[in-house]
Structures are given as C-alpha cells and as structure tokens.
C-alpha positions in Angstrom: 8.1 -5.0 3.2 7.4 -8.1 3.1 2.1 -16.7 6.3 2.5 -17.5 9.6 0.5 -15.1 11.7 -2.0 -14.1 9.1 -4.9 -15.9 10.8 -4.4 -14.1 14.0 -4.2 -10.7 12.2 -7.3 -11.4 10.3 -9.4 -12.3 13.4 -8.3 -9.2 15.2 -8.9 -7.0 12.2 -12.3 -8.3 11.3 -13.4 -8.3 14.9 -12.4 -4.6 15.2 -13.9 -3.7 11.8 -17.3 -5.1 12.8 -17.6 -2.5 15.5 -16.9 0.3 13.1 -19.3 -0.6 10.4 -22.1 1.1 12.2 -20.1 4.1 13.4 -20.0 7.4 11.7 -17.2 9.9 12.1 -13.6 10.5 11.3 -12.5 6.8 11.7 -12.5 4.4 8.8 -11.2 0.9 8.3 -10.2 -1.4 5.5 -9.5 -5.1 5.0 -8.2 -7.0 2.0 -7.3 -10.5 0.8 -4.6 -10.6 -1.9 -3.0 -13.4 -3.8 0.5 -11.8 -3.4 1.6 -8.7 -1.4 3.7 -6.9 -4.0 5.3 -3.7 -2.8 7.2 -1.5 -5.3 7.4 -4.4 -7.7 8.7 -7.0 -5.2 6.7 -9.8 -3.4 6.8 -9.4 0.3 5.2 -12.8 1.0 7.5 -15.1 -1.0 4.9 -15.1 -3.8 2.2 -16.2 -1.4 -1.2 -14.7 -0.3 -1.7 -12.1 2.3 -4.5 -10.8 4.6 -4.2 -7.0 5.3 -6.1 -4.4 7.2 -5.9 -0.9 8.7 -7.5 1.9 10.5 -7.4 5.6 9.6 -8.3 8.8 11.5 -8.9 11.9 9.4 -9.6 15.3 11.0 -11.6 17.8 9.0 -8.6 20.1 9.1 -6.6 17.7 6.8 -4.5 16.0 9.5 -4.6 12.2 9.6 -3.2 9.2 11.4 -3.3 5.6 10.5 -2.0 2.0 11.1 -1.9 -0.8 8.6 -0.8 -4.4 8.8 0.0 -7.4 6.6 1.6 -10.8 7.0 5.0 -11.1 5.3 7.5 -13.8 4.5 11.2 -12.9 4.1 12.5 -16.3 5.3 13.6 -14.6 8.6 11.9 -13.9 11.9 9.5 -11.3 10.6 5.9 -12.6 10.1 4.1 -9.3 10.2 4.6 -5.8 8.8 3.0 -2.9 10.8 3.0 0.6 9.2 2.3 3.6 11.4 1.8 6.9 9.5 0.6 10.5 9.9 0.5 13.6 7.8 -1.5 16.4 6.3 -3.5 16.5 3.1 -5.4 19.2 1.4 -7.2 20.0 -1.9 -6.6 23.4 -3.4 -9.2 25.5 -5.3 -7.6 25.0 -8.6 -8.0 21.2 -8.5 -4.6 20.4 -7.2 -4.1 18.3 -4.0 -1.1 17.6 -1.9 -0.2 15.1 0.9 2.8 15.4 3.1 3.7 13.0 6.0 5.9 10.3 7.5 5.6 6.5 7.9 7.3 4.0 10.1 7.7 0.4 8.8 7.9 -2.0 11.7 8.7 -5.8 11.6 8.2 -7.4 15.0 10.8 -10.1 15.5 13.2 -8.6 13.0 13.9 -5.1 14.3 16.9 -4.7 12.0 14.4 -4.4 9.1 12.6 -1.4 10.6 12.9 1.9 8.7 11.2 5.3 8.3 10.2 7.4 5.3 9.0 10.9 4.7 6.9 11.6 1.7 5.3 14.2 -0.5 2.4 13.5 -2.9 0.6 15.7 -5.4 -2.5 15.1 -7.5 -4.5 16.7 -10.2 -7.6 15.1 -11.7 -6.8 11.5 -12.6 -3.1 11.9 -12.2 -0.9 11.6 -9.1 2.8 11.7 -8.2 4.8 10.9 -5.0 8.3 10.9 -3.7 9.3 8.9 -0.6 12.7 9.2 1.1 14.3 7.0 3.7 16.9 9.4 5.3 18.7 6.8 7.4 19.5 4.6 4.4 19.5 7.5 1.8 17.0 5.7 -0.4 14.4 7.5 -2.5 11.4 6.1 -4.4 9.7 8.1 -7.1 6.2 7.1 -8.4 3.5 8.3 -10.7 0.0 7.0 -11.3 -3.2 7.6 -13.3 -6.8 6.3 -12.7 -9.4 6.1 -15.4 -13.1 5.3 -15.3 -14.1 2.6 -17.9 -17.6 1.6 -19.1 -19.8 -0.7 -17.0 -18.3 0.6 -13.7 -14.8 -0.7 -14.3 -11.7 1.3 -13.5 -8.2 1.2 -14.9 -5.2 2.1 -12.7 -1.6 2.7 -14.1 1.5 3.0 -11.9 5.2 3.4 -12.5 7.9 3.7 -9.8 11.6 4.2 -9.7 13.7 3.1 -6.7 17.0 5.1 -6.3 19.1 3.6 -3.4 22.3 5.0 -2.1 23.9 1.6 -2.7 22.6 -1.3 -4.7 20.7 -1.6 -8.0 18.2 1.0 -9.3 14.9 -0.6 -10.0 11.9 0.5 -12.1 8.5 -1.2 -11.5 5.1 -0.8 -13.1 1.6 -2.0 -12.6 -1.6 -2.2 -14.6 -4.8 -2.9 -12.7 -8.5 -3.3 -13.6 -11.0 -2.9 -10.8 -14.7 -3.3 -10.2 -17.0 -2.9 -7.2 -19.7 -5.6 -6.7 -21.9 -6.7 -3.8 -20.2 -4.1 -1.5 -16.7 -5.4 -2.3 -13.9 -4.1 -4.4 -12.1 -6.4 -6.8 -8.8 -5.8 -8.6 -6.8 -7.9 -11.1 -3.4 -6.4 -11.7 -0.2 -7.2 -13.6 3.0 -6.1 -12.1 6.7 -6.3 -13.2 10.1 -4.7 -12.9 13.1 -4.2 -15.1 15.2 -6.8 -13.1 15.3 -10.5 -13.9 17.8 -11.8 -11.3 15.2 -12.4 -8.5 12.0 -14.5 -8.6 10.4 -12.1 -6.2 10.5 -9.2 -8.8 9.4 -11.3 -11.8 6.2 -10.4 -13.7 3.0 -11.7 -12.0 -0.8 -11.3 -11.8 -2.2 -10.3 -8.5 -5.9 -10.7 -7.5 -7.2 -8.6 -4.6 -10.6 -8.5 -2.8 -11.0 -5.5 -0.4 -13.6 -3.8 1.7 -13.7 -0.3 3.2 -15.8 0.8 6.2 
C-alpha cells in the first residue's frame, strides 16, 4: 500500500482516459495527482507525490468491477500498486445503502506484499461505515466517515479508522479534508494523522490532491 514508474503509469492512464471522455455507458474513469499517497494513515510513497488512476464498470443491477493503480515507494522492489476489485452495491428505499465486495492488492516485483480483503460498507445520508478483513493475515480495518456541504460549493469530509491486526500494534487514523470543484477539476486539501509517533510515515501531514472523473 504503498516514484519510479509514475510517468509510465500516467501516460498509459491519460491516453486511455482520453478515449473514454466522449463515451457514454457503464464505464467510468478517474485520474489524480496527489502530494502524498496516504492509505489508512500511512504514507505509501515515502512522503512523496503520486499519480493515480482507475477504471470502473458498473452494471445497472448493482454489480461492479474496477481496477486502480498508483506509484508506491516502500524502499523495496515494488514501484506500483494495482488494485482489482468487484462487488455489489444497492440503495434501499429507506435511504440506506450497502456495498459488499472483495479487493486484491497487487505489487508487481514484490509478490510477498500481495494480499486480499473482503469488505462490507453501509451508508445513510451523509454518514458511512465500512469494515475490511484480510483473512490470510487475520487483519481487520474499521472505518467511518461523514461528508458535509459547505457554502460557496465547498465540501467537508471527516474520516476515522481503526486497524486491528492479529499481530502488531493497533493503529487509529483520522482525516479532515476540504474540497472544491473548479474548471472541471476536483481539489482537496486534507490533514491526516495517527495515534502512533514511532514512524515518520504515520506522522501528521497535509495532503493536496487534484483529481478528475470521466
């Protein structure tokens, strides 16, 4: 989870995205530039920037498939993270929604880092919750979030997560982000931190992200 192949990833992603901009249908795409790829409170790029992108296929029945990629830097042989996921989501008549699925995290060049998770998410209005479980390593991550609309088209996003591993330290992380859409792009400035202080990669930091969805 994790800037050496970022240029190649970006060229491939942007080239593919350009063919989808004019297409209508169940396929969507996204691309982002971020000052730091922070996942569950920990930098995956050794506090460096990342270029990221993905494709999603969503059937009208609620089933979906997707792939997402980012450059990473763990000071090992892994330069790229590729996530492949699929699941089913639905919104109920009473305003509740749910999302159940599975995701595979793949790190080409460092196969020992690969792992899988199954997840269940629920939502109601501006609130959401999710639990993800890695059965092979018996690791569970709990998270909750809330999104608010602010004046002048700004948005406020709140997130808190709790990582409960079978072995190792339990970690709580949190994030506060302010977002705004301008000139067809989405901008976010976020503050993220954890309750651990023995690792530079989990220290408090500000993260700036520019993204675009197609």
